[in-house]
Biopython code that builds the backbone (N, CA, C, O; Angstrom):
import numpy as np
from Bio.PDB.StructureBuilder import StructureBuilder

atoms = [
    (1, "MET", "N", (134.317, 40.685, -51.823)),
    (1, "MET", "CA", (134.417, 41.142, -53.195)),
    (1, "MET", "C", (135.574, 40.403, -53.871)),
    (1, "MET", "O", (136.680, 40.339, -53.334)),
    (2, "TYR", "N", (135.314, 39.861, -55.020)),
    (2, "TYR", "CA", (136.314, 39.026, -55.690)),
    (2, "TYR", "C", (137.328, 39.838, -56.478)),
    (2, "TYR", "O", (138.433, 39.356, -56.731)),
    (3, "LEU", "N", (136.982, 41.062, -56.873)),
    (3, "LEU", "CA", (137.889, 41.868, -57.688)),
    (3, "LEU", "C", (138.216, 43.156, -56.936)),
    (3, "LEU", "O", (137.467, 44.130, -57.003)),
    (4, "THR", "N", (139.319, 43.154, -56.233)),
    (4, "THR", "CA", (139.733, 44.325, -55.476)),
    (4, "THR", "C", (140.568, 45.246, -56.362)),
    (4, "THR", "O", (140.964, 44.876, -57.468)),
    (5, "LYS", "N", (140.825, 46.439, -55.862)),
    (5, "LYS", "CA", (141.664, 47.378, -56.609)),
    (5, "LYS", "C", (143.059, 46.808, -56.839)),
    (5, "LYS", "O", (143.655, 46.991, -57.900)),
    (6, "GLU", "N", (143.562, 46.116, -55.826)),
    (6, "GLU", "CA", (144.903, 45.561, -55.933)),
    (6, "GLU", "C", (144.971, 44.467, -57.000)),
    (6, "GLU", "O", (145.930, 44.401, -57.769)),
    (7, "LYS", "N", (143.952, 43.613, -57.042)),
    (7, "LYS", "CA", (143.915, 42.543, -58.036)),
    (7, "LYS", "C", (143.805, 43.112, -59.446)),
    (7, "LYS", "O", (144.460, 42.639, -60.375)),
    (8, "LYS", "N", (142.962, 44.139, -59.587)),
    (8, "LYS", "CA", (142.794, 44.775, -60.889)),
    (8, "LYS", "C", (144.099, 45.439, -61.339)),
    (8, "LYS", "O", (144.487, 45.331, -62.502)),
    (9, "ALA", "N", (144.770, 46.123, -60.414)),
    (9, "ALA", "CA", (146.046, 46.755, -60.736)),
    (9, "ALA", "C", (147.085, 45.709, -61.119)),
    (9, "ALA", "O", (147.904, 45.935, -62.010)),
    (10, "GLU", "N", (147.050, 44.562, -60.440)),
    (10, "GLU", "CA", (147.986, 43.485, -60.752)),
    (10, "GLU", "C", (147.738, 42.934, -62.155)),
    (10, "GLU", "O", (148.686, 42.668, -62.894)),
    (11, "ILE", "N", (146.479, 42.764, -62.523)),
    (11, "ILE", "CA", (146.140, 42.261, -63.862)),
    (11, "ILE", "C", (146.625, 43.229, -64.927)),
    (11, "ILE", "O", (147.216, 42.809, -65.922)),
    (12, "PHE", "N", (146.377, 44.544, -64.727)),
    (12, "PHE", "CA", (146.798, 45.521, -65.720)),
    (12, "PHE", "C", (148.319, 45.656, -65.772)),
    (12, "PHE", "O", (148.884, 45.880, -66.843)),
    (13, "ALA", "N", (148.981, 45.522, -64.630)),
    (13, "ALA", "CA", (150.442, 45.603, -64.635)),
    (13, "ALA", "C", (151.053, 44.408, -65.362)),
    (13, "ALA", "O", (152.061, 44.541, -66.056)),
    (14, "GLN", "N", (150.438, 43.250, -65.197)),
    (14, "GLN", "CA", (150.971, 42.044, -65.820)),
    (14, "GLN", "C", (150.713, 41.999, -67.318)),
    (14, "GLN", "O", (151.584, 41.586, -68.085)),
    (15, "HIS", "N", (149.532, 42.416, -67.741)),
    (15, "HIS", "CA", (149.156, 42.262, -69.151)),
    (15, "HIS", "C", (149.074, 43.576, -69.915)),
    (15, "HIS", "O", (149.213, 43.578, -71.138)),
    (16, "GLY", "N", (148.854, 44.683, -69.233)),
    (16, "GLY", "CA", (148.697, 45.955, -69.924)),
    (16, "GLY", "C", (149.966, 46.758, -70.036)),
    (16, "GLY", "O", (150.001, 47.758, -70.752)),
    (17, "GLY", "N", (151.013, 46.347, -69.346)),
    (17, "GLY", "CA", (152.266, 47.060, -69.392)),
    (17, "GLY", "C", (152.512, 47.895, -68.150)),
    (17, "GLY", "O", (153.642, 47.962, -67.665)),
    (18, "ALA", "N", (151.470, 48.535, -67.625)),
    (18, "ALA", "CA", (151.585, 49.341, -66.406)),
    (18, "ALA", "C", (150.229, 49.350, -65.705)),
    (18, "ALA", "O", (149.197, 49.076, -66.317)),
    (19, "GLU", "N", (150.251, 49.667, -64.419)),
    (19, "GLU", "CA", (148.991, 49.698, -63.672)),
    (19, "GLU", "C", (148.046, 50.769, -64.208)),
    (19, "GLU", "O", (146.827, 50.594, -64.191)),
    (20, "ALA", "N", (148.609, 51.870, -64.681)),
    (20, "ALA", "CA", (147.783, 52.979, -65.166)),
    (20, "ALA", "C", (147.284, 52.757, -66.590)),
    (20, "ALA", "O", (146.409, 53.489, -67.053)),
    (21, "ASN", "N", (147.812, 51.779, -67.282)),
    (21, "ASN", "CA", (147.435, 51.522, -68.671)),
    (21, "ASN", "C", (146.200, 50.616, -68.706)),
    (21, "ASN", "O", (146.281, 49.450, -69.093)),
    (22, "THR", "N", (145.068, 51.170, -68.298)),
    (22, "THR", "CA", (143.850, 50.370, -68.213)),
    (22, "THR", "C", (143.107, 50.277, -69.533)),
    (22, "THR", "O", (142.131, 49.535, -69.639)),
    (23, "GLY", "N", (143.545, 51.009, -70.532)),
    (23, "GLY", "CA", (142.841, 51.007, -71.805)),
    (23, "GLY", "C", (143.418, 50.080, -72.850)),
    (23, "GLY", "O", (142.863, 49.962, -73.942)),
    (24, "SER", "N", (144.514, 49.421, -72.543)),
    (24, "SER", "CA", (145.123, 48.544, -73.541)),
    (24, "SER", "C", (144.229, 47.335, -73.784)),
    (24, "SER", "O", (143.544, 46.856, -72.880)),
    (25, "ALA", "N", (144.249, 46.864, -74.994)),
    (25, "ALA", "CA", (143.405, 45.722, -75.355)),
    (25, "ALA", "C", (143.789, 44.483, -74.562)),
    (25, "ALA", "O", (142.920, 43.726, -74.128)),
    (26, "GLU", "N", (145.087, 44.272, -74.370)),
    (26, "GLU", "CA", (145.532, 43.095, -73.619)),
    (26, "GLU", "C", (145.074, 43.150, -72.170)),
    (26, "GLU", "O", (144.647, 42.139, -71.611)),
    (27, "GLY", "N", (145.161, 44.323, -71.563)),
    (27, "GLY", "CA", (144.717, 44.467, -70.177)),
    (27, "GLY", "C", (143.234, 44.236, -70.032)),
    (27, "GLY", "O", (142.796, 43.573, -69.092)),
    (28, "GLN", "N", (142.443, 44.782, -70.963)),
    (28, "GLN", "CA", (140.998, 44.589, -70.926)),
    (28, "GLN", "C", (140.630, 43.127, -71.125)),
    (28, "GLN", "O", (139.748, 42.607, -70.440)),
    (29, "ILE", "N", (141.294, 42.468, -72.050)),
    (29, "ILE", "CA", (141.026, 41.051, -72.317)),
    (29, "ILE", "C", (141.370, 40.211, -71.093)),
    (29, "ILE", "O", (140.637, 39.286, -70.742)),
    (30, "ALA", "N", (142.486, 40.534, -70.447)),
    (30, "ALA", "CA", (142.880, 39.794, -69.248)),
    (30, "ALA", "C", (141.876, 40.002, -68.122)),
    (30, "ALA", "O", (141.537, 39.056, -67.410)),
    (31, "LEU", "N", (141.398, 41.230, -67.956)),
    (31, "LEU", "CA", (140.395, 41.516, -66.927)),
    (31, "LEU", "C", (139.092, 40.786, -67.228)),
    (31, "LEU", "O", (138.488, 40.202, -66.329)),
    (32, "PHE", "N", (138.658, 40.815, -68.476)),
    (32, "PHE", "CA", (137.431, 40.102, -68.853)),
    (32, "PHE", "C", (137.587, 38.608, -68.628)),
    (32, "PHE", "O", (136.647, 37.950, -68.183)),
    (33, "THR", "N", (138.759, 38.064, -68.927)),
    (33, "THR", "CA", (138.995, 36.635, -68.728)),
    (33, "THR", "C", (138.900, 36.275, -67.252)),
    (33, "THR", "O", (138.326, 35.245, -66.899)),
    (34, "TYR", "N", (139.460, 37.117, -66.390)),
    (34, "TYR", "CA", (139.378, 36.878, -64.947)),
    (34, "TYR", "C", (137.925, 36.903, -64.489)),
    (34, "TYR", "O", (137.498, 36.040, -63.723)),
    (35, "ARG", "N", (137.169, 37.891, -64.956)),
    (35, "ARG", "CA", (135.760, 37.994, -64.567)),
    (35, "ARG", "C", (134.937, 36.830, -65.122)),
    (35, "ARG", "O", (134.038, 36.329, -64.447)),
    (36, "ILE", "N", (135.239, 36.404, -66.338)),
    (36, "ILE", "CA", (134.522, 35.278, -66.948)),
    (36, "ILE", "C", (134.755, 34.006, -66.152)),
    (36, "ILE", "O", (133.822, 33.238, -65.920)),
    (37, "SER", "N", (135.985, 33.779, -65.736)),
    (37, "SER", "CA", (136.261, 32.568, -64.954)),
    (37, "SER", "C", (135.538, 32.598, -63.613)),
    (37, "SER", "O", (135.056, 31.569, -63.138)),
    (38, "HIS", "N", (135.463, 33.778, -63.003)),
    (38, "HIS", "CA", (134.740, 33.896, -61.734)),
    (38, "HIS", "C", (133.245, 33.626, -61.920)),
    (38, "HIS", "O", (132.640, 32.899, -61.132)),
    (39, "LEU", "N", (132.658, 34.205, -62.953)),
    (39, "LEU", "CA", (131.230, 34.008, -63.203)),
    (39, "LEU", "C", (130.926, 32.561, -63.584)),
    (39, "LEU", "O", (129.866, 32.042, -63.235)),
    (40, "THR", "N", (131.829, 31.915, -64.284)),
    (40, "THR", "CA", (131.644, 30.518, -64.654)),
    (40, "THR", "C", (131.597, 29.640, -63.423)),
    (40, "THR", "O", (130.759, 28.744, -63.326)),
    (41, "GLU", "N", (132.497, 29.893, -62.474)),
    (41, "GLU", "CA", (132.488, 29.129, -61.224)),
    (41, "GLU", "C", (131.207, 29.383, -60.439)),
    (41, "GLU", "O", (130.659, 28.463, -59.832)),
    (42, "HIS", "N", (130.731, 30.614, -60.447)),
    (42, "HIS", "CA", (129.483, 30.943, -59.763)),
    (42, "HIS", "C", (128.302, 30.191, -60.379)),
    (42, "HIS", "O", (127.430, 29.690, -59.669)),
    (43, "LEU", "N", (128.289, 30.123, -61.700)),
    (43, "LEU", "CA", (127.180, 29.452, -62.376)),
    (43, "LEU", "C", (127.217, 27.938, -62.207)),
    (43, "LEU", "O", (126.184, 27.280, -62.322)),
    (44, "LYS", "N", (128.388, 27.381, -61.938)),
    (44, "LYS", "CA", (128.448, 25.949, -61.664)),
    (44, "LYS", "C", (127.732, 25.615, -60.369)),
    (44, "LYS", "O", (127.148, 24.540, -60.234)),
    (45, "ARG", "N", (127.776, 26.540, -59.412)),
    (45, "ARG", "CA", (127.104, 26.325, -58.132)),
    (45, "ARG", "C", (125.637, 26.766, -58.160)),
    (45, "ARG", "O", (124.803, 26.181, -57.469)),
    (46, "ASN", "N", (125.320, 27.784, -58.947)),
    (46, "ASN", "CA", (123.980, 28.375, -58.987)),
    (46, "ASN", "C", (123.443, 28.315, -60.406)),
    (46, "ASN", "O", (123.494, 29.298, -61.145)),
    (47, "ARG", "N", (122.935, 27.167, -60.774)),
    (47, "ARG", "CA", (122.532, 26.933, -62.167)),
    (47, "ARG", "C", (121.372, 27.807, -62.626)),
    (47, "ARG", "O", (121.269, 28.095, -63.818)),
    (48, "LYS", "N", (120.510, 28.233, -61.738)),
    (48, "LYS", "CA", (119.326, 28.985, -62.152)),
    (48, "LYS", "C", (119.484, 30.498, -62.026)),
    (48, "LYS", "O", (118.497, 31.231, -62.067)),
    (49, "ASP", "N", (120.703, 30.958, -61.875)),
    (49, "ASP", "CA", (120.967, 32.393, -61.786)),
    (49, "ASP", "C", (121.053, 32.956, -63.204)),
    (49, "ASP", "O", (122.140, 33.068, -63.772)),
    (50, "TYR", "N", (119.915, 33.303, -63.759)),
    (50, "TYR", "CA", (119.848, 33.703, -65.165)),
    (50, "TYR", "C", (120.421, 35.091, -65.406)),
    (50, "TYR", "O", (120.915, 35.372, -66.498)),
    (51, "ASN", "N", (120.365, 35.961, -64.406)),
    (51, "ASN", "CA", (120.959, 37.290, -64.571)),
    (51, "ASN", "C", (122.475, 37.183, -64.716)),
    (51, "ASN", "O", (123.068, 37.878, -65.540)),
    (52, "THR", "N", (123.096, 36.331, -63.932)),
    (52, "THR", "CA", (124.531, 36.131, -64.045)),
    (52, "THR", "C", (124.866, 35.464, -65.370)),
    (52, "THR", "O", (125.894, 35.767, -65.977)),
    (53, "GLU", "N", (124.018, 34.570, -65.816)),
    (53, "GLU", "CA", (124.241, 33.910, -67.103)),
    (53, "GLU", "C", (124.226, 34.928, -68.241)),
    (53, "GLU", "O", (125.045, 34.861, -69.158)),
    (54, "ARG", "N", (123.292, 35.863, -68.172)),
    (54, "ARG", "CA", (123.216, 36.905, -69.187)),
    (54, "ARG", "C", (124.452, 37.798, -69.132)),
    (54, "ARG", "O", (125.003, 38.163, -70.171)),
    (55, "SER", "N", (124.884, 38.148, -67.932)),
    (55, "SER", "CA", (126.089, 38.967, -67.778)),
    (55, "SER", "C", (127.311, 38.254, -68.342)),
    (55, "SER", "O", (128.175, 38.877, -68.958)),
    (56, "LEU", "N", (127.376, 36.949, -68.129)),
    (56, "LEU", "CA", (128.493, 36.167, -68.648)),
    (56, "LEU", "C", (128.499, 36.182, -70.170)),
    (56, "LEU", "O", (129.555, 36.344, -70.783)),
    (57, "VAL", "N", (127.353, 36.019, -70.775)),
    (57, "VAL", "CA", (127.265, 36.023, -72.243)),
    (57, "VAL", "C", (127.687, 37.384, -72.801)),
    (57, "VAL", "O", (128.399, 37.449, -73.802)),
    (58, "LEU", "N", (127.247, 38.472, -72.154)),
    (58, "LEU", "CA", (127.627, 39.806, -72.602)),
    (58, "LEU", "C", (129.134, 40.031, -72.457)),
    (58, "LEU", "O", (129.762, 40.645, -73.320)),
    (59, "LEU", "N", (129.700, 39.536, -71.374)),
    (59, "LEU", "CA", (131.131, 39.698, -71.129)),
    (59, "LEU", "C", (131.959, 38.912, -72.141)),
    (59, "LEU", "O", (132.990, 39.392, -72.612)),
    (60, "VAL", "N", (131.514, 37.720, -72.469)),
    (60, "VAL", "CA", (132.205, 36.915, -73.481)),
    (60, "VAL", "C", (132.147, 37.623, -74.834)),
    (60, "VAL", "O", (133.118, 37.598, -75.590)),
    (61, "GLY", "N", (131.019, 38.250, -75.139)),
    (61, "GLY", "CA", (130.894, 38.998, -76.393)),
    (61, "GLY", "C", (131.834, 40.185, -76.447)),
    (61, "GLY", "O", (132.440, 40.456, -77.484)),
    (62, "LYS", "N", (131.960, 40.901, -75.328)),
    (62, "LYS", "CA", (132.890, 42.031, -75.281)),
    (62, "LYS", "C", (134.325, 41.562, -75.499)),
    (62, "LYS", "O", (135.083, 42.177, -76.249)),
    (63, "ARG", "N", (134.690, 40.460, -74.832)),
    (63, "ARG", "CA", (136.042, 39.937, -74.981)),
    (63, "ARG", "C", (136.279, 39.488, -76.417)),
    (63, "ARG", "O", (137.354, 39.721, -76.970)),
    (64, "ARG", "N", (135.285, 38.847, -77.021)),
    (64, "ARG", "CA", (135.413, 38.376, -78.402)),
    (64, "ARG", "C", (135.625, 39.546, -79.361)),
    (64, "ARG", "O", (136.442, 39.460, -80.277)),
    (65, "ARG", "N", (134.882, 40.648, -79.149)),
    (65, "ARG", "CA", (135.054, 41.820, -80.006)),
    (65, "ARG", "C", (136.447, 42.420, -79.859)),
    (65, "ARG", "O", (137.056, 42.829, -80.847)),
    (66, "LEU", "N", (136.950, 42.474, -78.634)),
    (66, "LEU", "CA", (138.310, 42.986, -78.431)),
    (66, "LEU", "C", (139.341, 42.074, -79.082)),
    (66, "LEU", "O", (140.304, 42.553, -79.682)),
    (67, "LEU", "N", (139.147, 40.769, -78.969)),
    (67, "LEU", "CA", (140.066, 39.823, -79.603)),
    (67, "LEU", "C", (140.019, 39.959, -81.122)),
    (67, "LEU", "O", (141.058, 39.888, -81.778)),
    (68, "ASP", "N", (138.828, 40.153, -81.690)),
    (68, "ASP", "CA", (138.716, 40.338, -83.138)),
    (68, "ASP", "C", (139.420, 41.617, -83.575)),
    (68, "ASP", "O", (140.088, 41.644, -84.609)),
    (69, "TYR", "N", (139.268, 42.683, -82.778)),
    (69, "TYR", "CA", (139.959, 43.935, -83.084)),
    (69, "TYR", "C", (141.464, 43.720, -83.091)),
    (69, "TYR", "O", (142.160, 44.144, -84.013)),
    (70, "LEU", "N", (141.955, 43.059, -82.057)),
    (70, "LEU", "CA", (143.389, 42.814, -81.950)),
    (70, "LEU", "C", (143.878, 41.928, -83.097)),
    (70, "LEU", "O", (144.969, 42.136, -83.626)),
    (71, "LYS", "N", (143.072, 40.947, -83.475)),
    (71, "LYS", "CA", (143.432, 40.042, -84.569)),
    (71, "LYS", "C", (143.539, 40.793, -85.896)),
    (71, "LYS", "O", (144.417, 40.509, -86.711)),
    (72, "ASN", "N", (142.632, 41.756, -86.102)),
    (72, "ASN", "CA", (142.631, 42.494, -87.367)),
    (72, "ASN", "C", (143.703, 43.573, -87.418)),
    (72, "ASN", "O", (144.150, 43.937, -88.505)),
    (73, "THR", "N", (144.127, 44.094, -86.269)),
    (73, "THR", "CA", (145.105, 45.175, -86.280)),
    (73, "THR", "C", (146.533, 44.671, -86.090)),
    (73, "THR", "O", (147.422, 45.007, -86.872)),
    (74, "GLU", "N", (146.754, 43.860, -85.045)),
    (74, "GLU", "CA", (148.107, 43.375, -84.770)),
    (74, "GLU", "C", (148.048, 41.901, -84.395)),
    (74, "GLU", "O", (147.786, 41.551, -83.244)),
    (75, "ILE", "N", (148.293, 41.053, -85.368)),
    (75, "ILE", "CA", (148.135, 39.612, -85.205)),
    (75, "ILE", "C", (149.121, 39.034, -84.192)),
    (75, "ILE", "O", (148.796, 38.054, -83.522)),
    (76, "ASN", "N", (150.308, 39.609, -84.062)),
    (76, "ASN", "CA", (151.287, 39.081, -83.109)),
    (76, "ASN", "C", (150.842, 39.295, -81.669)),
    (76, "ASN", "O", (150.999, 38.407, -80.832)),
    (77, "ARG", "N", (150.287, 40.466, -81.376)),
    (77, "ARG", "CA", (149.763, 40.734, -80.027)),
    (77, "ARG", "C", (148.589, 39.801, -79.731)),
    (77, "ARG", "O", (148.433, 39.328, -78.605)),
    (78, "TYR", "N", (147.770, 39.541, -80.740)),
    (78, "TYR", "CA", (146.631, 38.626, -80.579)),
    (78, "TYR", "C", (147.118, 37.219, -80.230)),
    (78, "TYR", "O", (146.612, 36.597, -79.296)),
    (79, "ARG", "N", (148.087, 36.729, -80.972)),
    (79, "ARG", "CA", (148.606, 35.375, -80.723)),
    (79, "ARG", "C", (149.239, 35.271, -79.337)),
    (79, "ARG", "O", (149.096, 34.257, -78.653)),
    (80, "GLU", "N", (149.931, 36.320, -78.937)),
    (80, "GLU", "CA", (150.590, 36.314, -77.621)),
    (80, "GLU", "C", (149.563, 36.277, -76.491)),
    (80, "GLU", "O", (149.725, 35.507, -75.544)),
    (81, "ILE", "N", (148.510, 37.093, -76.568)),
    (81, "ILE", "CA", (147.516, 37.136, -75.484)),
    (81, "ILE", "C", (146.714, 35.845, -75.440)),
    (81, "ILE", "O", (146.333, 35.393, -74.361)),
    (82, "ILE", "N", (146.453, 35.247, -76.594)),
    (82, "ILE", "CA", (145.760, 33.961, -76.636)),
    (82, "ILE", "C", (146.597, 32.888, -75.943)),
    (82, "ILE", "O", (146.066, 32.068, -75.195)),
    (83, "LYS", "N", (147.904, 32.897, -76.194)),
    (83, "LYS", "CA", (148.783, 31.908, -75.602)),
    (83, "LYS", "C", (148.940, 32.123, -74.106)),
    (83, "LYS", "O", (148.910, 31.161, -73.339)),
    (84, "VAL", "N", (149.107, 33.366, -73.679)),
    (84, "VAL", "CA", (149.322, 33.672, -72.261)),
    (84, "VAL", "C", (148.089, 33.366, -71.430)),
    (84, "VAL", "O", (148.206, 32.794, -70.346)),
    (85, "LEU", "N", (146.910, 33.735, -71.915)),
    (85, "LEU", "CA", (145.692, 33.537, -71.144)),
    (85, "LEU", "C", (145.042, 32.180, -71.387)),
    (85, "LEU", "O", (144.068, 31.821, -70.725)),
    (86, "ASN", "N", (145.586, 31.434, -72.334)),
    (86, "ASN", "CA", (145.065, 30.093, -72.632)),
    (86, "ASN", "C", (143.584, 30.146, -73.027)),
    (86, "ASN", "O", (142.752, 29.430, -72.470)),
    (87, "ILE", "N", (143.280, 31.000, -73.988)),
    (87, "ILE", "CA", (141.911, 31.172, -74.480)),
    (87, "ILE", "C", (141.745, 30.349, -75.737)),
    (87, "ILE", "O", (142.627, 30.313, -76.594)),
    (88, "ARG", "N", (140.598, 29.685, -75.839)),
    (88, "ARG", "CA", (140.311, 28.952, -77.071)),
    (88, "ARG", "C", (139.990, 29.946, -78.165)),
    (88, "ARG", "O", (139.407, 30.999, -77.905)),
    (89, "LYS", "N", (140.371, 29.613, -79.395)),
    (89, "LYS", "CA", (140.132, 30.503, -80.529)),
    (89, "LYS", "C", (138.736, 30.352, -81.052)),
    (89, "LYS", "O", (138.359, 31.028, -82.010)),
]
sb = StructureBuilder()
sb.init_structure("model")
sb.init_model(0)
sb.init_chain("A")
sb.init_seg("    ")
for serial, (resi, resn, name, xyz) in enumerate(atoms, 1):
    if name == "N":
        sb.init_residue(resn, " ", resi, " ")
    sb.init_atom(name, np.array(xyz, "f"), 0.0, 1.0, " ", f" {name:<3s}", serial, name[0])
structure = sb.get_structure()
């Protein structure tokens, strides 16, 4: 399994402020980014895995909506998470 409890807790502690703060926009965006990178690597090896491709597209959409929310509410937090995670705008 690529995403263990410990890895997830580490992502939320690093980007969400605390391990228990799983609802923060930054923590969710960081988790989605980690999952997107994993699925992208999987699709490079398995080009015809269309179910994973669909999951990747849905995950990118969720991350985009969270980023748009953050951009509209607090632009400084948006700029910081974009810079830290190295996400294209």
